[in-house]
MIDOSE-1310 file (N, C-alpha, C; in nm, 2 decimals, decimal comma, always signed):
residues 274
mrra	+7,78/-3,31/+10,14/+7,64/-3,35/+10,05/+7,61/-3,25/+9,99; +7,66/-3,11/+10,02/+7,65/-2,98/+10,01/+7,78/-2,92/+9,91; +7,89/-3,03/+9,94/+8,04/-2,97/+9,87/+7,98/-3,04/+9,71; +7,93/-3,16/+9,77/+7,88/-3,27/+9,64/+7,81/-3,19/+9,51
iayl	+7,70/-3,16/+9,56/+7,62/-3,09/+9,46/+7,67/-2,97/+9,41; +7,78/-2,90/+9,46/+7,84/-2,75/+9,48/+7,89/-2,79/+9,31; +8,02/-2,89/+9,38/+8,09/-2,96/+9,27/+8,05/-3,00/+9,13; +7,91/-3,05/+9,14/+7,87/-3,11/+9,02/+7,78/-2,97/+8,96
vfal	+7,73/-2,90/+8,99/+7,68/-2,77/+8,95/+7,79/-2,69/+8,84; +7,89/-2,70/+8,94/+8,03/-2,65/+8,85/+8,09/-2,72/+8,78; +8,07/-2,86/+8,77/+8,12/-2,94/+8,64/+8,03/-2,94/+8,55; +7,91/-2,90/+8,58/+7,78/-2,84/+8,47/+7,83/-2,76/+8,42
flap	+7,83/-2,64/+8,53/+7,85/-2,57/+8,43/+7,97/-2,48/+8,35; +8,09/-2,57/+8,37/+8,21/-2,61/+8,28/+8,18/-2,63/+8,17; +8,13/-2,77/+8,16/+8,11/-2,87/+8,05/+8,11/-2,77/+7,92; +7,97/-2,68/+7,91/+7,94/-2,67/+7,76/+8,07/-2,54/+7,74
caaa	+8,12/-2,51/+7,81/+8,23/-2,34/+7,79/+8,36/-2,47/+7,75; +8,37/-2,58/+7,81/+8,49/-2,67/+7,75/+8,48/-2,74/+7,62; +8,33/-2,73/+7,56/+8,27/-2,81/+7,49/+8,31/-2,68/+7,37; +8,31/-2,56/+7,39/+8,30/-2,42/+7,26/+8,46/-2,41/+7,30
gqpl	+8,50/-2,47/+7,37/+8,65/-2,41/+7,35/+8,71/-2,48/+7,27; +8,66/-2,61/+7,22/+8,72/-2,71/+7,13/+8,72/-2,67/+6,99; +8,85/-2,68/+6,92/+8,85/-2,62/+6,81/+8,79/-2,71/+6,66; +8,74/-2,63/+6,57/+8,68/-2,73/+6,49/+8,78/-2,78/+6,38
elff	+8,71/-2,87/+6,35/+8,82/-3,02/+6,28/+8,78/-2,95/+6,09; +8,86/-2,88/+6,06/+8,82/-2,85/+5,91/+8,96/-2,93/+5,81; +8,89/-2,99/+5,75/+8,96/-3,10/+5,64/+8,98/-3,05/+5,49; +9,08/-3,11/+5,42/+9,11/-3,03/+5,31/+9,16/-3,16/+5,23
yspe	+9,08/-3,18/+5,12/+9,12/-3,22/+4,99/+9,11/-3,18/+4,87; +9,18/-3,23/+4,82/+9,17/-3,13/+4,68/+9,31/-3,18/+4,55; +9,27/-3,32/+4,50/+9,40/-3,41/+4,39/+9,41/-3,31/+4,27; +9,30/-3,22/+4,24/+9,36/-3,13/+4,13/+9,44/-3,03/+4,11
fapa	+9,42/-2,91/+4,24/+9,52/-2,84/+4,26/+9,52/-2,78/+4,40; +9,69/-2,83/+4,47/+9,71/-2,79/+4,58/+9,81/-2,76/+4,62; +9,84/-2,66/+4,72/+9,99/-2,59/+4,72/+10,11/-2,70/+4,73; +10,21/-2,65/+4,67/+10,30/-2,76/+4,70/+10,36/-2,81/+4,84
nlgi	+10,32/-2,65/+4,93/+10,37/-2,72/+5,08/+10,24/-2,70/+5,19; +10,17/-2,84/+5,21/+10,04/-2,81/+5,30/+10,08/-2,79/+5,42; +10,19/-2,80/+5,44/+10,23/-2,76/+5,63/+10,20/-2,60/+5,66; +10,25/-2,51/+5,54/+10,21/-2,40/+5,51/+10,08/-2,36/+5,54
lqts	+10,03/-2,41/+5,42/+9,89/-2,42/+5,46/+9,79/-2,41/+5,58; +9,87/-2,57/+5,63/+9,77/-2,58/+5,75/+9,79/-2,44/+5,85; +9,95/-2,42/+5,84/+9,96/-2,29/+5,94/+9,91/-2,12/+5,91; +9,91/-2,15/+5,76/+9,80/-2,01/+5,75/+9,70/-2,04/+5,77
veay	+9,63/-2,10/+5,75/+9,47/-2,08/+5,74/+9,41/-2,12/+5,90; +9,49/-2,19/+5,95/+9,50/-2,15/+6,10/+9,49/-2,03/+6,16; +9,64/-1,99/+6,14/+9,66/-1,85/+6,17/+9,54/-1,74/+6,12; +9,50/-1,74/+6,05/+9,37/-1,67/+5,97/+9,24/-1,67/+6,03
lkar	+9,25/-1,80/+6,04/+9,07/-1,84/+6,12/+9,08/-1,78/+6,29; +9,24/-1,79/+6,36/+9,26/-1,74/+6,52/+9,23/-1,65/+6,53; +9,28/-1,55/+6,41/+9,27/-1,39/+6,41/+9,13/-1,32/+6,42; +9,03/-1,41/+6,33/+8,88/-1,41/+6,36/+8,82/-1,46/+6,49
hlsa	+8,94/-1,49/+6,55/+8,83/-1,57/+6,67/+8,78/-1,69/+6,64; +8,83/-1,79/+6,55/+8,79/-1,92/+6,53/+8,86/-1,99/+6,54; +8,87/-2,06/+6,64/+8,95/-2,18/+6,69/+8,95/-2,29/+6,59; +9,04/-2,37/+6,52/+9,03/-2,46/+6,42/+9,19/-2,52/+6,37
hfqa	+9,11/-2,64/+6,39/+9,25/-2,75/+6,40/+9,21/-2,78/+6,22; +9,32/-2,77/+6,14/+9,32/-2,76/+5,97/+9,43/-2,90/+5,95; +9,33/-2,97/+5,85/+9,46/-3,13/+5,86/+9,40/-3,12/+5,67; +9,53/-3,12/+5,60/+9,50/-3,12/+5,44/+9,52/-3,30/+5,42
fary	+9,49/-3,34/+5,33/+9,54/-3,53/+5,26/+9,56/-3,49/+5,15; +9,64/-3,59/+5,12/+9,71/-3,61/+5,00/+9,63/-3,77/+4,89; +9,58/-3,80/+5,01/+9,50/-3,93/+4,97/+9,34/-3,92/+5,01; +9,26/-3,95/+4,92/+9,13/-3,99/+4,97/+9,10/-4,09/+5,06
edlr	+9,17/-4,23/+5,05/+9,18/-4,26/+5,15/+9,16/-4,25/+5,32; +9,29/-4,17/+5,30/+9,31/-4,13/+5,44/+9,21/-4,01/+5,52; +9,16/-3,94/+5,46/+9,05/-3,84/+5,43/+8,92/-3,92/+5,49; +8,89/-4,03/+5,44/+8,79/-4,10/+5,43/+8,79/-4,14/+5,60
sefa	+8,88/-4,19/+5,60/+8,95/-4,29/+5,72/+8,91/-4,21/+5,85; +8,99/-4,05/+5,86/+9,01/-3,97/+5,95/+8,78/-3,91/+5,96; +8,78/-3,90/+5,88/+8,60/-3,84/+5,85/+8,51/-3,94/+5,94; +8,60/-4,08/+5,96/+8,47/-4,20/+6,03/+8,53/-4,18/+6,17
krqv	+8,67/-4,12/+6,22/+8,71/-4,14/+6,35/+8,68/-3,94/+6,40; +8,65/-3,84/+6,35/+8,65/-3,74/+6,39/+8,53/-3,63/+6,38; +8,52/-3,52/+6,49/+8,39/-3,45/+6,44/+8,44/-3,38/+6,36; +8,41/-3,36/+6,25/+8,45/-3,27/+6,16/+8,35/-3,17/+6,11
sfai	+8,36/-3,07/+6,12/+8,24/-2,96/+6,11/+8,27/-2,89/+5,99; +8,35/-2,89/+5,92/+8,40/-2,80/+5,76/+8,49/-2,89/+5,69; +8,48/-2,84/+5,51/+8,54/-2,97/+5,46/+8,59/-2,85/+5,34; +8,68/-2,89/+5,27/+8,67/-2,84/+5,13/+8,73/-2,91/+5,06
lppw	+8,63/-2,95/+4,96/+8,66/-3,03/+4,88/+8,58/-3,06/+4,73; +8,67/-3,09/+4,63/+8,58/-3,10/+4,50/+8,46/-3,13/+4,52; +8,37/-3,08/+4,44/+8,21/-3,10/+4,43/+8,23/-3,27/+4,40; +8,27/-3,32/+4,31/+8,24/-3,46/+4,29/+8,26/-3,54/+4,40
iaer	+8,34/-3,50/+4,45/+8,37/-3,63/+4,58/+8,24/-3,58/+4,68; +8,20/-3,44/+4,69/+8,07/-3,40/+4,76/+7,94/-3,50/+4,73; +7,93/-3,50/+4,57/+7,82/-3,56/+4,54/+7,83/-3,69/+4,53; +7,94/-3,79/+4,53/+7,93/-3,94/+4,52/+8,00/-3,99/+4,65
qclg	+8,02/-3,89/+4,76/+8,10/-3,92/+4,84/+8,01/-4,06/+4,92; +8,10/-4,11/+5,06/+8,02/-4,18/+5,13/+8,09/-4,15/+5,25; +8,09/-4,03/+5,33/+8,21/-3,99/+5,41/+8,14/-3,98/+5,53; +8,01/-4,06/+5,56/+7,94/-4,09/+5,67/+7,82/-3,95/+5,76
rslt	+7,85/-3,81/+5,68/+7,80/-3,69/+5,75/+7,73/-3,62/+5,59; +7,66/-3,56/+5,64/+7,58/-3,47/+5,54/+7,67/-3,34/+5,49; +7,67/-3,29/+5,36/+7,79/-3,19/+5,35/+7,69/-3,11/+5,25; +7,71/-3,00/+5,30/+7,62/-2,84/+5,25/+7,71/-2,77/+5,21
aiae	+7,74/-2,72/+5,05/+7,81/-2,62/+5,03/+7,80/-2,48/+5,07; +7,90/-2,38/+5,14/+7,84/-2,28/+5,20/+7,94/-2,15/+5,12; +8,04/-2,19/+5,05/+8,14/-2,08/+4,99/+8,23/-2,17/+4,85; +8,26/-2,07/+4,80/+8,32/-2,13/+4,68/+8,41/-2,03/+4,61
pvrn	+8,52/-2,05/+4,58/+8,68/-2,01/+4,54/+8,60/-1,95/+4,39; +8,67/-1,85/+4,35/+8,69/-1,77/+4,23/+8,83/-1,71/+4,19; +8,87/-1,76/+4,07/+8,98/-1,68/+3,98/+8,94/-1,67/+3,82; +9,01/-1,55/+3,84/+8,95/-1,45/+3,66/+8,79/-1,48/+3,67
gssl	+8,77/-1,44/+3,78/+8,59/-1,41/+3,81/+8,50/-1,52/+3,75; +8,54/-1,65/+3,71/+8,50/-1,80/+3,73/+8,53/-1,87/+3,90; +8,38/-1,97/+3,89/+8,44/-2,07/+3,98/+8,45/-2,17/+3,94; +8,49/-2,21/+3,84/+8,54/-2,34/+3,72/+8,65/-2,32/+3,68
drki	+8,67/-2,44/+3,69/+8,85/-2,49/+3,67/+8,84/-2,56/+3,49; +8,93/-2,52/+3,46/+8,90/-2,60/+3,28/+9,02/-2,72/+3,28; +8,97/-2,83/+3,26/+9,05/-2,94/+3,29/+9,07/-2,98/+3,11; +9,21/-3,01/+3,11/+9,25/-3,03/+2,97/+9,32/-3,16/+3,03
lvas	+9,33/-3,25/+2,83/+9,39/-3,36/+2,80/+9,53/-3,30/+2,74; +9,63/-3,34/+2,85/+9,74/-3,34/+2,77/+9,83/-3,41/+2,71; +9,91/-3,44/+2,64/+9,98/-3,58/+2,60/+10,14/-3,53/+2,55; +10,16/-3,65/+2,56/+10,36/-3,65/+2,52/+10,34/-3,63/+2,32
khaa	+10,46/-3,57/+2,30/+10,44/-3,53/+2,16/+10,42/-3,62/+2,04; +10,50/-3,71/+2,11/+10,49/-3,84/+1,98/+10,38/-3,93/+2,01; +10,28/-3,90/+2,12/+10,16/-4,00/+2,14/+10,05/-3,89/+2,06; +10,02/-3,76/+2,12/+9,95/-3,67/+2,11/+9,85/-3,73/+1,99
gnlr	+9,90/-3,76/+1,82/+9,81/-3,80/+1,72/+9,76/-3,92/+1,71; +9,81/-3,99/+1,80/+9,72/-4,16/+1,84/+9,73/-4,20/+2,00; +9,55/-4,18/+2,02/+9,57/-4,18/+2,14/+9,45/-4,32/+2,19; +9,43/-4,41/+2,07/+9,33/-4,45/+2,09/+9,33/-4,60/+2,16
sasv	+9,43/-4,62/+2,23/+9,46/-4,73/+2,35/+9,54/-4,65/+2,44; +9,54/-4,53/+2,40/+9,69/-4,47/+2,53/+9,63/-4,52/+2,65; +9,72/-4,46/+2,75/+9,69/-4,48/+2,91/+9,67/-4,33/+2,98; +9,57/-4,32/+3,04/+9,57/-4,18/+3,09/+9,56/-4,17/+3,20
avsg	+9,67/-4,07/+3,25/+9,66/-4,09/+3,39/+9,54/-4,00/+3,45; +9,49/-3,98/+3,58/+9,32/-3,90/+3,60/+9,39/-3,92/+3,78; +9,39/-3,79/+3,81/+9,39/-3,75/+3,97/+9,27/-3,83/+4,07; +9,30/-3,85/+4,13/+9,14/-3,87/+4,23/+9,15/-4,03/+4,24
prgl	+9,08/-4,07/+4,42/+9,05/-4,21/+4,43/+9,04/-4,33/+4,31; +9,07/-4,43/+4,34/+9,07/-4,58/+4,26/+8,93/-4,57/+4,26; +8,89/-4,62/+4,35/+8,76/-4,67/+4,41/+8,64/-4,56/+4,36; +8,63/-4,45/+4,35/+8,50/-4,33/+4,24/+8,56/-4,33/+4,17
ggaa	+8,66/-4,40/+4,07/+8,72/-4,37/+3,97/+8,77/-4,24/+3,89; +8,76/-4,16/+4,04/+8,86/-4,04/+4,03/+8,73/-3,92/+3,90; +8,81/-3,86/+3,81/+8,72/-3,74/+3,81/+8,68/-3,80/+3,64; +8,70/-3,94/+3,58/+8,71/-3,94/+3,49/+8,57/-4,00/+3,42
ppll	+8,50/-4,08/+3,51/+8,35/-4,07/+3,45/+8,25/-4,00/+3,41; +8,28/-3,85/+3,53/+8,18/-3,72/+3,46/+8,26/-3,66/+3,36; +8,36/-3,65/+3,37/+8,42/-3,56/+3,31/+8,52/-3,62/+3,17; +8,56/-3,72/+3,19/+8,61/-3,79/+3,07/+8,52/-3,89/+2,98
gefv	+8,43/-3,87/+2,99/+8,29/-3,91/+2,92/+8,33/-3,94/+2,80; +8,28/-3,82/+2,72/+8,33/-3,83/+2,56/+8,44/-3,91/+2,50; +8,56/-3,89/+2,62/+8,69/-3,93/+2,55/+8,71/-4,04/+2,52; +8,65/-4,14/+2,68/+8,64/-4,29/+2,69/+8,56/-4,34/+2,61
sshp	+8,42/-4,29/+2,57/+8,31/-4,32/+2,48/+8,41/-4,33/+2,30; +8,49/-4,19/+2,26/+8,54/-4,26/+2,19/+8,67/-4,32/+2,15; +8,73/-4,36/+2,26/+8,85/-4,44/+2,24/+8,84/-4,58/+2,33; +8,74/-4,66/+2,32/+8,70/-4,71/+2,41/+8,87/-4,84/+2,47
kari	+8,92/-4,82/+2,40/+9,06/-4,88/+2,41/+9,18/-4,84/+2,52; +9,15/-4,71/+2,54/+9,23/-4,62/+2,63/+9,17/-4,68/+2,80; +9,32/-4,69/+2,87/+9,35/-4,69/+3,02/+9,30/-4,58/+3,11; +9,24/-4,60/+3,21/+9,24/-4,52/+3,31/+9,31/-4,52/+3,41
invp	+9,46/-4,46/+3,45/+9,51/-4,48/+3,53/+9,51/-4,38/+3,64; +9,52/-4,44/+3,77/+9,43/-4,33/+3,90/+9,58/-4,30/+3,96; +9,59/-4,19/+4,00/+9,72/-4,13/+4,03/+9,67/-4,01/+4,16; +9,72/-4,01/+4,27/+9,68/-3,91/+4,41/+9,66/-3,75/+4,33
kdvd	+9,76/-3,71/+4,26/+9,73/-3,58/+4,25/+9,74/-3,53/+4,12; +9,74/-3,41/+4,07/+9,74/-3,34/+3,91/+9,88/-3,33/+3,89; +9,93/-3,31/+3,99/+10,09/-3,31/+3,97/+10,15/-3,43/+3,91; +10,11/-3,55/+4,01/+10,15/-3,68/+3,99/+10,18/-3,71/+3,86
alla	+10,00/-3,69/+3,79/+9,96/-3,73/+3,65/+10,09/-3,70/+3,52; +10,09/-3,52/+3,57/+10,19/-3,46/+3,50/+10,37/-3,52/+3,50; +10,38/-3,54/+3,59/+10,53/-3,61/+3,59/+10,52/-3,73/+3,55; +10,36/-3,80/+3,57/+10,37/-3,99/+3,45/+10,40/-3,94/+3,33
vsfg	+10,31/-3,82/+3,26/+10,29/-3,81/+3,12/+10,44/-3,79/+3,07; +10,49/-3,70/+3,20/+10,59/-3,63/+3,13/+10,75/-3,73/+3,12; +10,74/-3,82/+3,17/+10,86/-3,93/+3,20/+10,87/-4,07/+3,17; +10,71/-4,07/+3,08/+10,67/-4,13/+2,99/+10,61/-4,26/+3,03
qvea	+10,54/-4,26/+3,15/+10,52/-4,39/+3,21/+10,36/-4,37/+3,15; +10,29/-4,32/+3,07/+10,15/-4,28/+3,07/+10,17/-4,20/+2,92; +10,08/-4,23/+2,83/+10,10/-4,14/+2,73/+9,99/-4,00/+2,74; +9,95/-4,01/+2,84/+9,87/-3,87/+2,86/+9,80/-3,84/+2,99
afvs	+9,76/-3,72/+3,03/+9,74/-3,71/+3,11/+9,59/-3,59/+3,12; +9,49/-3,59/+3,25/+9,36/-3,54/+3,25/+9,39/-3,46/+3,39; +9,42/-3,36/+3,32/+9,47/-3,21/+3,43/+9,39/-3,13/+3,45; +9,41/-3,01/+3,57/+9,34/-2,89/+3,58/+9,45/-2,80/+3,45
saqf	+9,38/-2,69/+3,42/+9,48/-2,63/+3,36/+9,57/-2,54/+3,44; +9,52/-2,48/+3,55/+9,62/-2,42/+3,64/+9,71/-2,49/+3,74; +9,70/-2,63/+3,72/+9,84/-2,71/+3,74/+9,91/-2,73/+3,61; +9,85/-2,69/+3,51/+9,97/-2,73/+3,39/+10,03/-2,59/+3,39
etla	+9,97/-2,49/+3,40/+10,04/-2,37/+3,40/+10,10/-2,32/+3,51; +10,12/-2,37/+3,60/+10,17/-2,40/+3,73/+10,30/-2,45/+3,70; +10,32/-2,56/+3,67/+10,45/-2,66/+3,62/+10,55/-2,58/+3,49; +10,46/-2,57/+3,40/+10,51/-2,43/+3,32/+10,57/-2,30/+3,32
rinp	+10,52/-2,27/+3,46/+10,61/-2,14/+3,51/+10,73/-2,23/+3,59; +10,75/-2,32/+3,65/+10,86/-2,40/+3,75/+10,96/-2,49/+3,63; +10,87/-2,52/+3,56/+10,98/-2,62/+3,49/+10,93/-2,64/+3,31; +10,98/-2,48/+3,26/+10,90/-2,52/+3,12/+10,97/-2,61/+3,00
amta	+11,10/-2,66/+3,05/+11,15/-2,80/+2,96/+11,07/-2,90/+2,97; +10,98/-2,91/+3,05/+10,93/-3,06/+3,06/+10,78/-2,98/+3,03; +10,73/-2,91/+3,05/+10,63/-2,90/+2,98/+10,64/-2,86/+2,82; +10,75/-2,80/+2,82/+10,76/-2,81/+2,62/+10,73/-2,95/+2,54
mlee	+10,75/-3,06/+2,65/+10,74/-3,18/+2,57/+10,63/-3,24/+2,56; +10,51/-3,12/+2,62/+10,37/-3,21/+2,59/+10,32/-3,09/+2,55; +10,18/-3,11/+2,46/+10,09/-3,04/+2,37/+9,94/-3,07/+2,43; +9,86/-2,98/+2,44/+9,70/-3,02/+2,47/+9,65/-3,11/+2,32
tgyt	+9,56/-3,18/+2,39/+9,51/-3,27/+2,30/+9,39/-3,17/+2,19; +9,32/-3,12/+2,28/+9,23/-3,05/+2,21/+9,05/-3,06/+2,31; +9,11/-3,22/+2,41/+8,98/-3,22/+2,47/+8,96/-3,11/+2,61; +8,88/-3,06/+2,61/+8,86/-3,02/+2,77/+8,72/-3,00/+2,82
aesp	+8,75/-2,98/+2,97/+8,58/-3,01/+3,04/+8,58/-2,89/+3,14; +8,49/-2,83/+3,23/+8,45/-2,79/+3,27/+8,43/-2,87/+3,45; +8,52/-2,80/+3,53/+8,52/-2,87/+3,66/+8,52/-2,76/+3,76; +8,44/-2,74/+3,83/+8,43/-2,65/+4,05/+8,56/-2,65/+4,05
fprl	+8,55/-2,56/+4,11/+8,68/-2,55/+4,23/+8,62/-2,59/+4,37; +8,72/-2,65/+4,44/+8,68/-2,74/+4,54/+8,61/-2,65/+4,66; +8,53/-2,71/+4,69/+8,43/-2,58/+4,81/+8,45/-2,60/+4,91; +8,39/-2,53/+4,99/+8,37/-2,48/+5,15/+8,24/-2,58/+5,18
yatd	+8,23/-2,67/+5,20/+8,10/-2,76/+5,28/+8,11/-2,74/+5,42; +7,98/-2,73/+5,49/+7,96/-2,79/+5,64/+7,93/-2,90/+5,64; +7,93/-2,96/+5,76/+7,89/-3,09/+5,79/+7,77/-3,07/+5,88; +7,67/-3,18/+5,90/+7,61/-3,19/+6,02/+7,66/-3,16/+6,16
aata	+7,78/-3,13/+6,19/+7,83/-3,15/+6,33/+7,85/-3,00/+6,35; +7,84/-2,93/+6,23/+7,90/-2,77/+6,24/+7,73/-2,67/+6,27; +7,69/-2,58/+6,42/+7,63/-2,53/+6,49/+7,55/-2,41/+6,33; +7,46/-2,37/+6,28/+7,45/-2,26/+6,24/+7,53/-2,12/+6,27
qria	+7,54/-2,12/+6,41/+7,66/-1,99/+6,40/+7,78/-2,01/+6,35; +7,85/-2,15/+6,38/+7,95/-2,19/+6,33/+7,94/-2,15/+6,19; +7,85/-2,22/+6,09/+7,85/-2,22/+5,96/+7,83/-2,06/+5,88; +7,76/-1,95/+5,99/+7,79/-1,81/+5,93/+7,91/-1,75/+5,94
emte	+7,98/-1,81/+6,09/+8,08/-1,75/+6,09/+8,23/-1,76/+5,98; +8,24/-1,91/+5,96/+8,34/-1,96/+5,86/+8,28/-1,88/+5,75; +8,18/-1,92/+5,73/+8,13/-1,82/+5,59/+8,19/-1,65/+5,53; +8,15/-1,60/+5,63/+8,18/-1,48/+5,66/+8,34/-1,49/+5,66
aavs	+8,42/-1,54/+5,77/+8,57/-1,59/+5,71/+8,59/-1,60/+5,58; +8,55/-1,67/+5,52/+8,59/-1,72/+5,37/+8,57/-1,57/+5,26; +8,43/-1,57/+5,30/+8,39/-1,43/+5,18/+8,50/-1,30/+5,21; +8,54/-1,25/+5,33/+8,64/-1,17/+5,36/+8,77/-1,18/+5,34
mges	+8,82/-1,29/+5,27/+8,97/-1,30/+5,29/+9,03/-1,19/+5,26; +8,95/-1,13/+5,10/+9,02/-1,07/+5,05/+9,06/-0,94/+5,09; +8,98/-0,89/+5,22/+8,96/-0,78/+5,27/+9,12/-0,73/+5,34; +9,18/-0,83/+5,40/+9,31/-0,85/+5,51/+9,43/-0,87/+5,44
ddgk	+9,57/-0,79/+5,51/+9,68/-0,87/+5,41/+9,70/-1,04/+5,45; +9,64/-1,11/+5,57/+9,71/-1,24/+5,60/+9,59/-1,29/+5,52; +9,49/-1,24/+5,50/+9,41/-1,33/+5,39/+9,41/-1,30/+5,25; +9,47/-1,20/+5,22/+9,50/-1,17/+5,04/+9,65/-1,29/+5,06
rllr	+9,71/-1,29/+5,12/+9,81/-1,41/+5,13/+9,80/-1,52/+5,12; +9,66/-1,58/+5,21/+9,65/-1,71/+5,20/+9,54/-1,73/+5,05; +9,47/-1,64/+4,99/+9,44/-1,67/+4,86/+9,51/-1,67/+4,78; +9,67/-1,63/+4,79/+9,72/-1,67/+4,68/+9,82/-1,78/+4,69
lmgy	+9,82/-1,82/+4,82/+9,90/-1,93/+4,87/+9,80/-2,05/+4,79; +9,64/-2,03/+4,78/+9,56/-2,12/+4,74/+9,52/-2,15/+4,60; +9,61/-2,03/+4,54/+9,53/-2,01/+4,41/+9,44/-1,93/+4,35; +9,36/-1,84/+4,45/+9,24/-1,81/+4,43/+9,22/-1,65/+4,42
dqwr	+9,11/-1,60/+4,38/+9,10/-1,42/+4,42/+9,03/-1,37/+4,53; +8,91/-1,46/+4,55/+8,86/-1,44/+4,63/+8,74/-1,56/+4,67; +8,66/-1,59/+4,78/+8,56/-1,66/+4,77/+8,42/-1,61/+4,79; +8,32/-1,66/+4,75/+8,20/-1,62/+4,76/+8,10/-1,70/+4,77
pvda	+7,98/-1,62/+4,87/+7,88/-1,72/+4,93/+7,82/-1,79/+4,79; +7,79/-1,97/+4,84/+7,75/-2,02/+4,73/+7,55/-2,03/+4,75; +7,53/-1,99/+4,60/+7,40/-1,94/+4,57/+7,30/-2,04/+4,68; +7,19/-1,97/+4,76/+7,10/-2,06/+4,86/+7,03/-2,18/+4,74
kdrl	+7,00/-2,16/+4,62/+6,96/-2,29/+4,52/+7,05/-2,40/+4,47; +7,21/-2,34/+4,54/+7,29/-2,45/+4,49/+7,37/-2,54/+4,61; +7,29/-2,50/+4,73/+7,32/-2,59/+4,84/+7,31/-2,68/+4,87; +7,34/-2,80/+4,79/+7,28/-2,90/+4,78/+7,32/-2,99/+4,94
vrtp	+7,23/-3,07/+4,98/+7,25/-3,13/+5,08/+7,25/-3,29/+5,09; +7,34/-3,34/+5,09/+7,33/-3,49/+5,04/+7,33/-3,52/+5,20; +7,29/-3,71/+5,19/+7,25/-3,76/+5,30/+7,44/-3,83/+5,30; +7,45/-3,90/+5,43/+7,55/-3,97/+5,43/+7,64/-4,03/+5,33
cpsd	+7,57/-4,11/+5,23/+7,61/-4,20/+5,15/+7,49/-4,20/+5,05; +7,56/-4,23/+4,91/+7,45/-4,16/+4,80/+7,38/-4,28/+4,77; +7,38/-4,39/+4,84/+7,32/-4,51/+4,86/+7,18/-4,50/+4,90; +7,20/-4,37/+5,02/+7,05/-4,37/+5,06/+6,95/-4,32/+4,97
geet	+7,01/-4,23/+4,87/+6,90/-4,21/+4,76/+6,83/-4,09/+4,80; +6,87/-3,98/+4,93/+6,81/-3,89/+4,94/+6,89/-3,76/+4,95; +6,84/-3,65/+4,89/+6,87/-3,54/+4,87/+6,82/-3,41/+4,86; +6,83/-3,28/+4,96/+6,70/-3,21/+4,94/+6,79/-3,07/+4,92
kr	+6,73/-2,94/+4,92/+6,83/-2,82/+4,90/+6,74/-2,78/+5,07; +6,87/-2,67/+5,10/+6,83/-2,58/+5,20/+6,85/-2,47/+5,19
């Protein structure tokens, strides 16, 4: 009997330790701009966090549908997501923005509408490729609203990523693409001949870079540790390499007034400030 009681006490003692030792789940989804090799991104993020005593499992997703499916199956503590996903998501968990990336002094990306040169002057009934999930309409409603209003016959074609949109317009599958200026500039460096066949139409819109969000599964201590790891990324060599891989200059904490906390589904109609 004493042995059984001792075993039970020992097991109860170990339980919190085992739970504490579980790696944090960190998800990444960014159709607008993502490194070409997501495997390298995964190993780099995990190594960076491990060096700061944060054991994490990082998983990047190319498709929103896969992200949503895995959110339902796993205990996700943190996620790097475009704000338009966080604001209109139904991922089953509350999301609180804790850090945002900065490039060239701004946390905003410039989205541009590019078209093939033969179609740029007449986009009234054009097909326009836009990255993002079909179910949510991608970035089209909030950012392409003015264009769609003035071009009611235009057809919005959803594709997984911005690079897919650029390839589609380059190969003549669509007449135009609405993409991140950073992604367009990246393609121009890699394949200048391809982008030489395209031109900006003049339609632009600003969109925040993907932010780092904490879910309701993250403890206050883990949130503080993850925020510190993000904002201090530029202070070490491995952090600087990771910033270059992600295409940013630094991360900074999100202002308290902008820390929007959403309930798991927008239909709940509740949102508060933390």
